[in-house]
Structure formats: structure tokens, C-alpha cells
C-alpha positions in Angstrom: 30.0 -23.4 -26.0 29.4 -20.6 -28.6 32.7 -19.3 -29.7 31.4 -16.3 -31.7 33.5 -13.2 -31.0 30.4 -11.0 -31.0 27.2 -11.5 -29.0 23.7 -10.3 -29.8 20.4 -11.0 -28.1 18.4 -11.4 -31.3 20.7 -11.3 -34.3 18.9 -11.4 -37.7 19.5 -14.5 -39.8 19.5 -14.6 -43.5 19.3 -17.8 -45.7 21.0 -18.1 -49.0 20.3 -21.5 -50.4 21.5 -23.9 -47.7 23.9 -21.3 -46.2 22.8 -19.3 -43.1 24.2 -15.9 -42.3 23.7 -14.4 -38.8 24.2 -10.6 -38.8 26.4 -9.5 -35.9 27.3 -5.9 -36.9 25.6 -3.9 -39.7 27.1 -1.2 -41.9 24.8 1.3 -40.3 26.1 0.4 -36.8 29.7 0.9 -37.9 29.2 4.0 -40.1 29.8 1.9 -43.2 33.2 0.6 -42.0 32.3 -3.1 -41.9 29.7 -5.8 -42.0 30.3 -8.6 -39.6 28.5 -12.0 -39.7 28.6 -15.6 -38.6 28.5 -17.9 -41.6 27.1 -21.4 -41.2 27.6 -23.5 -44.3 26.2 -27.0 -44.9 28.3 -29.7 -46.6 28.4 -28.9 -50.3 27.5 -25.3 -49.6 29.0 -22.0 -50.7 29.0 -19.7 -53.7 29.0 -21.9 -56.9 31.1 -19.5 -58.9 34.3 -17.5 -58.6 33.6 -13.8 -58.0 35.3 -10.6 -57.0 34.4 -7.3 -55.3 36.0 -4.2 -53.9 35.5 -5.0 -50.1 38.2 -7.1 -48.4 37.2 -10.0 -46.2 38.6 -11.8 -43.1 37.4 -15.3 -42.1 38.0 -16.7 -38.7 37.1 -20.4 -38.7 35.0 -21.4 -35.7 34.1 -24.9 -36.6 34.7 -27.5 -39.3 36.6 -26.7 -42.6 36.2 -24.2 -45.4 37.9 -24.6 -48.7 39.1 -21.3 -50.3 39.7 -20.9 -54.0 41.7 -17.8 -55.1 43.2 -16.7 -58.4 46.6 -15.1 -58.3 48.0 -12.4 -60.6 49.1 -15.0 -63.1 45.7 -16.5 -63.4 46.5 -19.6 -61.5 43.8 -20.9 -59.1 45.0 -21.9 -55.7 43.1 -24.1 -53.3 43.4 -23.9 -49.5 41.5 -25.7 -46.7 41.3 -23.9 -43.4 40.0 -25.4 -40.1 38.9 -24.2 -36.7 41.2 -21.4 -35.3 42.6 -20.5 -38.8 42.3 -16.9 -40.1 42.1 -16.3 -43.8 42.2 -12.7 -45.1 41.2 -11.9 -48.7 42.2 -8.6 -50.3 39.5 -6.7 -52.2 39.3 -7.5 -55.9 40.7 -11.0 -55.4 38.9 -13.5 -57.6 37.7 -16.2 -55.1 35.0 -18.5 -53.8 34.5 -20.4 -50.5 33.0 -23.9 -50.3 32.4 -26.5 -47.7 33.8 -29.7 -49.3 33.7 -31.7 -46.0 30.9 -33.9 -44.7 30.2 -31.7 -41.6 28.8 -28.2 -41.0 31.3 -25.4 -41.0 31.1 -22.0 -39.2 33.1 -18.8 -39.5 33.2 -15.3 -38.2 33.4 -13.0 -41.2 34.2 -9.3 -41.6 33.6 -7.4 -44.8 35.2 -4.0 -45.1 33.8 -1.6 -46.2 30.4 -3.0 -45.3 27.7 -1.6 -47.5 28.3 -3.5 -50.8 28.4 -6.9 -49.3 25.5 -6.2 -46.8 23.3 -4.9 -49.6 24.1 -7.9 -51.8 23.5 -10.5 -49.0 20.2 -9.0 -48.0 19.0 -8.7 -51.6 20.1 -12.2 -52.5 18.4 -13.6 -49.4 15.2 -12.0 -50.4 15.5 -13.5 -53.9 16.1 -16.9 -52.4 13.1 -16.6 -50.1 10.9 -15.7 -53.0 11.3 -19.2 -54.5 13.5 -19.9 -57.4 15.3 -16.7 -58.6 16.4 -16.7 -62.2 19.9 -15.9 -63.3 19.0 -12.5 -64.7 17.7 -11.4 -61.3 20.9 -12.7 -59.5 23.2 -11.0 -62.0 21.3 -7.7 -61.6 21.6 -7.8 -57.8 25.3 -8.6 -58.0 26.0 -5.9 -60.6 24.1 -3.3 -58.5 26.5 -4.0 -55.6 29.7 -4.2 -57.5 30.1 -7.9 -57.4 31.4 -9.5 -60.6 30.6 -13.2 -61.2 33.5 -14.8 -63.0 32.4 -18.4 -63.7 32.9 -21.8 -62.1 36.0 -23.0 -60.3 38.3 -24.1 -63.2 38.3 -27.8 -62.3 34.5 -28.0 -62.3 34.2 -27.1 -65.9 35.7 -30.5 -66.9 33.4 -32.3 -64.5 30.2 -30.6 -65.8 27.5 -32.9 -67.0 26.0 -32.8 -70.5 23.6 -30.0 -69.7 25.3 -26.7 -68.7 24.0 -23.3 -68.1 25.8 -20.7 -70.3 25.5 -17.1 -69.5 26.7 -13.6 -70.3 25.6 -10.6 -68.3 22.9 -9.7 -70.9 21.9 -13.2 -71.8 21.2 -16.6 -70.2 20.4 -19.9 -71.9 20.6 -23.6 -71.5 22.2 -25.8 -74.2 24.0 -29.1 -74.7 27.8 -28.9 -74.5 27.8 -30.4 -78.0 25.9 -27.6 -79.6 25.8 -23.9 -79.0 23.0 -21.3 -78.6 22.8 -19.1 -81.6 22.8 -16.0 -79.4 26.0 -17.0 -77.5 29.2 -16.3 -79.4 32.0 -18.7 -78.8 34.4 -16.0 -77.6 33.9 -14.7 -74.1 31.2 -17.0 -72.9 31.3 -18.8 -69.5 29.9 -22.0 -68.2 28.1 -22.5 -65.0 28.5 -25.8 -62.9 25.7 -28.4 -63.0 22.6 -26.9 -61.4 22.5 -29.3 -58.5 25.8 -27.7 -57.2 24.4 -24.2 -57.4 23.2 -24.0 -53.8 24.2 -20.4 -53.1 21.6 -19.1 -53.7 19.3 -21.9 -55.1 19.4 -20.6 -58.6 17.4 -22.3 -61.4 17.1 -20.9 -64.9 
């Protein structure tokens, strides 16, 4: 039986990599107050990098398990796994990401408030994903336009990165070996992306 708290005859569905978002309430329908969706995440899915944004979020887990990574005020990364029936609130501007680290599909009812920043980003990112293989510059532009700051991979994934890593700054993206550095990428302030086969949200290739 469908346990989604909101019903719609023909709700629009958006694909971001392997993740599927069913729109249940739009910002226009709520006068900008919120954007409500059902998130369906395949095993291994979810945003590949930590990020933050002004809107707060609430996740009500409907099925399976989601793993939440959040960074506290001291810069420590905390990991929490939530299962069906659990509610996970995330305050605005909290560095975080959400992954499905299980071997089964996970679903959640998610509310973003206010709604416009996240709705605009989700729709634009889904369009990029549908166009084929969006490059990092395009993804960074869409994120920046909607007030979303990409912070880099989950800390533990840096050590697990393979010999080829994507290194990016907002104004520059390149690929280099971890044993040598791009001449245009200064050592200070650069960030590393996880191996490209883990970046399934959206399916970004550079």
C-alpha cells in the first residue's frame, strides 16, 4: 500500500541520475512556503558531495534506509542511518548529504522550506541530466544560481578515492592524477570530488 502522505492523480516525476523525485506540492501551490516531494533512491544513490543551502528540510522515511551525513559547528562529520517511520529534520545552512548505502530501494517524503530555491534547482538539474552528460561547469552554475554551495566529498571518501580524481574550484574544473597537480589549481583551497562512478546524482562527467 502506498504510504505517501500526499496524493496526486498525475504527479510530475523528475530524474536526477538514478534518483527519482515525484513532485507532490509545488512552490507556486504553496505561495513559496514549501516544496514537497517523494524521493525514491536506488542503492548507491544520492548527492555525491556535501552541500548546504538556506532552505530547511524534513525527511519522513517511507521505505528502506537513508544515511545522513551532517557537519556540526566544530567541523565534525556525523553519520546517521534512518529507517521507515523515522523523521530527520535538517536546519537551513547545515552542511550535509543523503545517500542510500543499503542494497534496497529507499523512499522518503521530503519537505523543503521555503520552496523556490530547491524546486528551481531540482528542475534545472533534472533538465541537465536529461540532456545527456552535463559537465561540472553547468552543474556548478545551476547550484550557484539557486543558492546551493557544493562543499566537496564526504570526508571519508577522500581517502578511498582512486588514482584519478576530479579537482574543481567554482571557476575551474580539471582532471589530474593525485600524484601531480594541475598548474591552474593552487594547492590551497582546492577540493576533490569522489571517483566518477560514485557521482550518480546527477550523472556528471567532466
